[in-house]
C-alpha positions in Angstrom: 1.0 -7.8 -31.6 1.8 -4.6 -29.6 -0.4 -1.7 -30.4 0.7 1.9 -29.6 -1.8 3.9 -27.6 0.2 7.0 -26.7 3.8 8.0 -26.1 5.4 5.2 -23.9 2.1 3.4 -23.7 1.1 0.2 -25.6 -1.3 -2.8 -25.3 -1.6 -6.3 -26.5 -4.7 -8.5 -26.4 -5.5 -12.2 -26.2 -8.6 -14.3 -26.5 -9.4 -16.4 -23.4 -12.4 -18.4 -22.2 -14.2 -17.4 -19.0 -17.0 -19.8 -17.9 -17.2 -21.1 -21.5 -17.5 -17.6 -23.0 -14.9 -16.2 -25.4 -13.4 -13.0 -23.8 -10.7 -10.7 -25.0 -8.3 -9.4 -22.4 -5.7 -6.6 -22.6 -2.2 -6.2 -21.2 -1.0 -2.7 -20.9 2.7 -1.8 -21.2 4.2 1.4 -19.8 7.8 2.5 -20.6 9.0 4.5 -17.6 11.7 7.2 -17.6 15.0 5.5 -18.2 13.4 2.8 -20.5 12.2 0.2 -18.0 9.0 -1.6 -18.9 6.0 -2.0 -16.5 3.5 -4.7 -17.5 -0.1 -4.5 -16.3 -2.4 -7.5 -16.3 0.0 -9.7 -18.4 -1.4 -12.1 -21.0 0.4 -15.2 -22.1 4.1 -14.6 -22.8 4.2 -15.6 -26.4 7.6 -15.5 -28.0 6.6 -12.8 -30.5 5.2 -10.6 -27.7 8.4 -11.0 -25.7 10.5 -10.0 -28.7 8.5 -6.9 -29.3 8.8 -5.9 -25.6 12.6 -6.6 -25.6 12.8 -4.1 -28.5 11.1 -1.5 -26.4 13.1 -1.8 -23.2 13.9 -3.9 -20.2 11.0 -5.6 -18.5 11.4 -4.7 -14.8 7.9 -4.8 -13.3 5.0 -7.3 -13.7 1.7 -6.2 -12.1 -1.3 -8.4 -11.4 -3.7 -5.6 -10.6 -6.5 -7.5 -9.0 -7.3 -10.9 -7.5 -8.6 -12.2 -10.9 -5.9 -11.1 -13.3 -2.9 -13.1 -12.3 -2.9 -16.3 -14.4 0.2 -15.5 -16.4 2.2 -13.6 -13.8 4.4 -16.6 -12.9 5.2 -17.4 -16.5 6.4 -13.8 -17.1 8.5 -14.0 -13.9 10.1 -17.1 -15.3 11.0 -15.4 -18.5 12.2 -12.2 -16.8 13.7 -13.2 -13.5 15.2 -9.7 -13.1 11.6 -8.3 -13.0 9.8 -7.6 -9.7 6.3 -9.1 -9.3 3.6 -7.0 -7.7 0.0 -8.0 -7.0 -3.3 -6.8 -5.5 -3.8 -7.0 -1.8 -4.8 -10.6 -0.9 -3.3 -12.1 -4.0 -0.4 -13.6 -2.2 -2.7 -15.9 -0.2 -4.3 -17.0 -3.4 -1.0 -17.6 -5.2 1.4 -19.2 -2.7 3.4 -20.4 -5.7 4.6 -16.8 -6.2 6.8 -16.3 -3.1 8.4 -13.1 -4.5 5.1 -11.3 -4.9 5.0 -7.8 -3.5 1.6 -6.4 -2.3 0.4 -3.2 -3.9 -0.7 -1.9 -0.5 3.0 -1.6 0.4 5.2 1.4 -0.5 5.5 1.5 -4.3 8.8 1.8 -6.2 10.0 5.4 -6.6 10.7 4.7 -10.2 6.9 4.6 -10.8 6.1 8.0 -9.3 6.7 10.2 -12.3 4.6 8.2 -14.6 2.0 6.4 -12.6 -0.6 7.1 -9.9 -2.5 4.3 -8.2 -5.9 4.2 -6.5 -7.2 1.1 -4.7 -10.8 0.5 -5.6 -11.9 -0.3 -2.1 -15.1 -1.9 -0.9 -15.0 -4.6 -3.6 -13.0 -7.3 -1.9 -13.7 -9.9 -4.6 -11.3 -7.9 -6.7 -9.2 -5.6 -4.5 -8.4 -3.9 -7.8 -5.8 -1.2 -8.1 -6.6 1.4 -10.7 -3.8 3.4 -12.5 -3.4 6.7 -14.1 -0.6 7.0 -16.7 0.1 10.6 -16.0 2.0 11.6 -19.2 -0.9 10.5 -21.4 -3.7 11.1 -19.0 -4.8 7.4 -19.6 -6.8 5.6 -16.9 -5.9 1.9 -16.9 -8.6 -0.4 -15.5 -9.0 -4.2 -15.3 -12.4 -5.4 -14.2 -14.0 -2.6 -12.3 -15.3 -0.9 -15.5 -15.8 -2.8 -18.8 -17.0 -2.1 -22.3 -17.6 -4.8 -24.9 -18.0 -3.8 -28.5 -20.5 -5.3 -31.0 -18.2 -7.8 -32.6 -18.8 -10.6 -30.1 -20.2 -14.1 -30.4 -24.0 -14.5 -29.7 -23.4 -15.9 -26.3 -21.0 -13.1 -25.3 -23.4 -10.5 -26.6 -26.2 -11.9 -24.5 -24.0 -12.2 -21.4 -22.8 -8.6 -21.7 -26.2 -7.3 -22.4 -27.4 -8.9 -19.1 -24.3 -7.6 -17.4 -24.8 -4.0 -18.7 -21.5 -3.8 -20.5 -22.4 -4.3 -24.1 -21.4 -1.2 -26.1 -21.5 0.8 -22.9 -18.9 1.6 -20.2 -20.2 0.3 -16.9 -19.3 -1.7 -13.8 -20.7 -5.2 -14.5 -23.9 -5.8 -12.6 -22.4 -8.9 -11.0 -19.7 -6.7 -9.5 -22.2 -4.1 -8.3 -23.8 -6.8 -6.2 -20.4 -7.8 -4.9 -19.7 -4.3 -3.3 -19.4 -4.8 0.4 -18.5 -1.3 1.6 -20.4 1.2 -0.4 -18.9 4.2 1.3 -15.4 3.0 0.6 -16.2 2.3 -3.0 -17.8 5.7 -3.3 -14.7 7.4 -1.9 -12.5 5.5 -4.4 -14.7 6.4 -7.3 -14.7 10.1 -6.3 -10.9 10.1 -6.2 -10.6 8.3 -9.6 -13.0 10.8 -11.2 -11.0 13.7 -9.9 -8.0 12.6 -12.1 -7.6 14.5 -15.4 -8.5 11.5 -17.6 -8.4 11.8 -21.4 -8.4 8.1 -22.3 -9.6 4.9 -20.8 -7.6 1.7 -21.3 -9.7 -1.3 -20.4 -8.6 -4.9 -20.0 -12.1 -5.8 -21.2 -12.3 -4.7 -24.0 -11.6 -1.3 -25.5 -9.5 1.8 -25.5 -11.8 4.8 -25.3 -10.5 8.3 -26.2 -13.7 10.1 -27.0 -15.4 11.9 -24.0 -13.4 9.6 -21.7 -14.0 11.8 -18.6 -17.7 12.1 -19.3 -18.1 8.3 -19.8 -16.1 7.7 -16.6 -18.4 9.9 -14.6 -21.5 8.3 -16.1 -20.2 4.8 -15.4 -19.5 5.6 -11.7 -22.4 7.9 -11.1 -24.2 5.3 -9.0 -21.3 5.5 -6.5 -20.6 9.3 -6.9 -24.2 10.0 -5.9 -24.1 7.6 -3.0 -24.9 9.0 0.5 -23.9 5.7 2.2 
């Protein structure tokens, strides 16, 4: 169930339904120095997945990286009460049932600093997504801001992603482009993300891209990088 991506970096996927469409979503797992595990955008905590994680290290952090990817955060917290739960700015108001939730706009744990950099993707309040760079592998970890759906989809999903601009192409979904509220802030965030030395893209939806990752990233965000607003 866990698939290796790079040293100390894995992912696991799950099929879910979004507005009646079958969608695959990806959880990313980072093993930090010392062996603690950091879970990004957690999927359902199936027993087999938990056993695989327990074999890798101690689950210490659970991260809900935007205001949409939080469905299973509480279930993971129940299984791993020693783990700290972190979420995107604004998520606490949406999930009052998670009283231990820390906001990612606070000071981040020192234990993350050697492996992870974080950049808020500002100007898109529907998500308030936090984008991550796994520095040892130069892997950019994204949730919804950029998506890429392969060809092996149902007919309805192919049609939807063709309309959204994300079928067999790395892009910000058109629906999210229309949701940008502060273009200057989004442009600044995109510029900072594209300045990172990225060699791989790890996308919650729906691929891991290792070929020409930096070039594809620049192309996908070009509409913001060229913004004068």
